[in-house]
C-alpha positions as CSV (number, residue, x, y, z in Angstrom):
1,M,19.6,-194.6,30.9
2,I,17.2,-191.5,29.9
3,L,13.6,-192.8,30.9
4,A,10.4,-191.0,29.6
5,I,7.5,-191.2,32.0
6,V,4.0,-190.6,31.0
7,P,1.3,-190.8,33.7
8,A,-2.1,-191.4,33.0
9,R,-4.1,-192.5,35.8
10,S,-7.9,-193.4,35.4
11,R,-10.8,-192.0,37.3
12,S,-10.5,-188.2,35.9
13,K,-12.7,-186.1,38.0
14,S,-12.9,-183.1,35.8
15,I,-14.0,-185.4,32.0
16,K,-14.1,-189.1,32.0
17,D,-11.6,-190.8,31.0
18,K,-9.4,-187.5,29.9
19,N,-6.6,-189.0,29.4
20,I,-8.0,-191.2,26.2
21,K,-10.5,-189.0,25.3
22,L,-10.5,-188.5,21.5
23,L,-8.5,-185.3,20.1
24,A,-8.9,-184.9,16.5
25,D,-9.6,-188.5,16.4
26,K,-6.7,-189.6,18.6
27,P,-6.6,-190.8,22.4
28,L,-4.6,-187.6,24.2
29,I,-2.3,-190.0,25.5
30,S,-0.8,-190.5,22.0
31,Y,0.0,-187.3,21.4
32,S,3.0,-187.2,24.4
33,I,3.9,-190.8,23.1
34,K,4.7,-190.1,19.8
35,T,6.4,-186.9,20.6
36,A,8.5,-189.5,22.8
37,L,9.2,-191.8,20.2
38,A,10.4,-189.3,17.8
39,C,13.3,-188.2,20.2
40,K,16.0,-190.3,19.6
41,K,17.9,-189.3,22.9
42,I,15.5,-191.2,25.0
43,D,16.0,-194.4,25.6
44,K,13.0,-196.3,26.9
45,I,9.1,-194.3,26.8
46,I,6.8,-195.9,29.6
47,V,3.2,-195.1,30.3
48,S,2.5,-195.2,34.4
49,T,-1.0,-195.9,34.4
50,D,-3.6,-197.9,36.6
51,S,-5.7,-199.0,34.4
52,Q,-5.4,-202.2,31.9
53,K,-7.6,-200.2,29.2
54,Y,-5.1,-197.3,29.0
55,A,-2.0,-199.6,29.2
56,D,-3.5,-201.3,26.4
57,I,-4.0,-198.0,24.6
58,A,-0.4,-196.7,25.3
59,K,1.0,-199.9,24.1
60,K,-0.8,-199.5,20.6
61,Y,0.6,-196.2,20.1
62,G,4.2,-197.4,20.8
63,A,5.1,-197.0,24.7
64,E,6.0,-199.8,27.0
65,V,3.8,-200.6,30.1
66,P,5.7,-202.6,32.2
67,F,3.4,-202.7,35.4
68,L,0.3,-201.5,36.4
69,R,0.5,-198.3,38.8
70,P,-1.0,-199.6,42.6
71,K,-4.2,-197.8,43.5
72,K,-2.3,-196.2,46.2
73,L,-0.5,-194.1,43.8
74,A,-3.3,-193.3,41.7
75,E,-5.4,-191.4,44.2
76,D,-6.7,-187.8,43.5
77,D,-4.3,-186.3,45.8
78,T,-1.2,-188.5,44.8
79,P,2.0,-186.4,44.9
80,M,3.5,-187.0,41.3
81,I,6.9,-187.2,42.7
82,L,5.7,-190.4,44.3
83,V,4.8,-191.5,40.9
84,L,8.1,-190.9,39.0
85,Q,9.7,-192.5,41.9
86,H,7.9,-195.6,41.6
87,A,8.9,-195.8,38.3
88,V,12.6,-195.4,38.6
89,A,12.4,-198.0,41.6
90,F,10.8,-200.7,39.2
91,F,13.7,-200.7,36.6
92,E,16.3,-199.8,39.2
93,N,15.2,-203.1,41.4
94,K,15.6,-204.9,38.0
95,G,19.6,-203.8,37.7
96,E,18.8,-200.9,35.4
97,K,20.3,-197.8,35.9
98,I,18.4,-194.5,35.3
99,E,20.7,-191.2,34.9
100,T,17.6,-188.7,33.9
101,I,13.7,-188.8,34.2
102,I,11.7,-187.0,31.4
103,L,8.1,-186.3,32.6
104,L,5.7,-185.8,29.6
105,Q,2.2,-184.7,30.9
106,P,-0.4,-186.6,28.9
107,T,-2.6,-183.1,29.0
108,S,-0.1,-181.2,26.7
109,P,-0.1,-182.4,23.5
110,F,1.5,-179.9,21.7
111,C,5.0,-180.4,23.3
112,R,7.5,-181.1,20.3
113,V,10.5,-182.8,20.2
114,S,12.7,-179.8,20.3
115,D,11.3,-179.2,23.6
116,I,12.7,-182.2,25.0
117,K,15.8,-181.8,23.4
118,S,16.6,-178.2,24.7
119,C,15.1,-179.5,28.6
120,L,18.3,-182.4,28.1
121,Q,21.0,-180.1,26.2
122,L,20.2,-177.7,29.4
123,L,20.0,-180.4,32.0
124,K,24.2,-180.7,31.2
125,K,25.0,-177.4,32.3
126,P,27.1,-177.8,35.7
127,E,24.9,-176.7,38.6
128,T,21.8,-177.8,36.9
129,D,19.4,-180.3,38.7
130,S,16.3,-180.1,37.0
131,V,14.8,-178.2,33.6
132,V,11.3,-177.6,33.0
133,T,9.3,-175.5,30.7
134,V,7.5,-172.2,31.1
135,C,5.8,-169.8,29.3
136,E,5.1,-166.6,29.6
137,V,1.9,-165.5,31.8
138,K,-1.6,-163.6,30.4
139,H,-1.7,-161.0,33.3
140,N,1.3,-160.1,34.6
141,P,1.2,-159.7,38.2
142,Y,2.7,-156.7,38.4
143,S,0.6,-154.9,35.9
144,D,-2.6,-156.7,37.0
145,M,-2.9,-158.0,40.4
146,V,-4.8,-156.1,42.6
147,L,-5.5,-156.8,46.7
148,I,-8.9,-155.7,47.9
149,N,-8.9,-155.1,52.0
150,A,-11.2,-155.8,54.5
151,K,-13.0,-151.9,54.4
152,G,-13.3,-153.0,50.6
153,Y,-10.4,-150.3,49.3
154,L,-8.0,-151.2,46.5
155,K,-4.5,-151.6,46.8
156,Y,-2.4,-151.2,43.3
157,P,0.1,-152.3,42.7
158,F,-0.1,-155.5,44.8
159,F,3.5,-155.9,44.1
160,T,6.0,-153.9,43.6
161,T,9.5,-153.0,42.1
162,D,12.7,-150.6,43.1
163,K,11.3,-148.1,40.8
164,P,7.5,-147.1,39.9
165,L,5.3,-149.0,37.3
166,H,3.9,-146.2,34.7
167,R,3.3,-148.3,32.1
168,R,2.3,-151.9,31.6
169,Q,5.7,-152.4,29.3
170,D,8.0,-151.8,32.1
171,A,6.7,-154.6,34.5
172,P,9.2,-157.3,34.7
173,L,8.2,-160.6,32.6
174,V,6.6,-162.9,34.4
175,Y,6.8,-167.0,33.8
176,R,4.5,-169.8,34.6
177,T,5.5,-173.6,34.5
178,N,3.2,-174.5,31.7
179,G,3.8,-178.6,32.7
180,V,4.7,-179.9,29.1
181,V,8.4,-181.0,30.0
182,F,10.0,-181.6,32.7
183,A,14.2,-183.1,33.0
184,I,15.1,-184.5,36.4
185,K,18.7,-185.6,37.3
186,R,18.0,-189.1,39.2
187,D,19.2,-188.4,42.4
188,V,17.6,-185.4,42.8
189,L,14.1,-187.3,41.6
190,M,15.0,-189.9,44.5
191,K,15.5,-187.5,47.1
192,G,12.2,-185.7,46.5
193,K,12.7,-182.9,44.6
194,I,11.6,-181.4,41.1
195,F,12.3,-177.9,41.5
196,T,15.6,-176.8,43.4
197,D,17.5,-173.5,43.3
198,K,19.4,-175.4,40.4
199,T,16.4,-175.7,38.3
200,R,16.6,-173.8,34.7
201,V,13.9,-173.4,32.1
202,V,13.1,-173.5,28.5
203,K,10.6,-170.8,27.5
204,M,7.6,-172.2,24.9
205,P,5.1,-170.0,23.4
206,V,1.6,-169.9,25.1
207,E,-0.4,-171.4,22.2
208,R,1.7,-174.4,22.9
209,S,1.5,-174.3,26.6
210,S,-2.1,-175.8,26.6
211,D,-3.1,-178.1,29.7
212,I,-6.0,-179.7,29.3
213,D,-8.1,-180.2,32.0
214,N,-11.9,-179.4,31.0
215,K,-14.4,-179.2,27.6
216,D,-13.6,-175.9,26.8
217,D,-9.6,-177.0,26.7
218,F,-10.5,-179.8,24.1
219,E,-12.4,-177.7,22.1
220,Y,-9.5,-174.9,22.1
221,A,-6.9,-177.5,21.6
222,E,-9.1,-179.1,18.3
223,F,-9.2,-175.5,17.2
224,L,-5.2,-175.1,17.3
225,I,-5.0,-178.8,15.3
226,K,-7.2,-177.7,12.4
227,K,-5.5,-174.4,12.4
228,S,-2.0,-175.5,12.4
């Protein structure tokens, strides 16, 4: 089974009830659910939440909520790996076999079905434990990052390469994980890993890599939706 998990705890500190806050008249969490439902390769879509209110909204938009997450797994410092392992264990204790876990963050509303499919396809490659989505960084550390020492002098460049970088364009391309899609093999996850030395990547454009965390992020997301 390919299990998609949308984690949506309540009690967000940055914005009250962030995961169900309306974005273009729909709860933020609904975007991830809708995309997962449209991906026919996924066998089951669940929302892991500690809130009955969140659960009711998730069910309204088509996700399953087979349990309410224990409060001890819904704290500010709860590692995501424990949340995913809890969900897998729930189904395996019922005798269901999980092969692949897809983590979809509710704060990334611009994920597309093609992003999920690309991750799943890449996960089939030999010597692959997991696949994550990435995007190019806005500020390349090879050309933009500096260090200021105790005397106030600047060290530039902070990162160096084998050859001098005379132009910004000569710097190596650098990417960041954008948190949109994580595809993980079951055995890797249950051993406490998401990232390994056999993690592959799917590149996404920066404009679809939004991670909504504050009011400005919401406003920018609204702008993008209206623009598209």
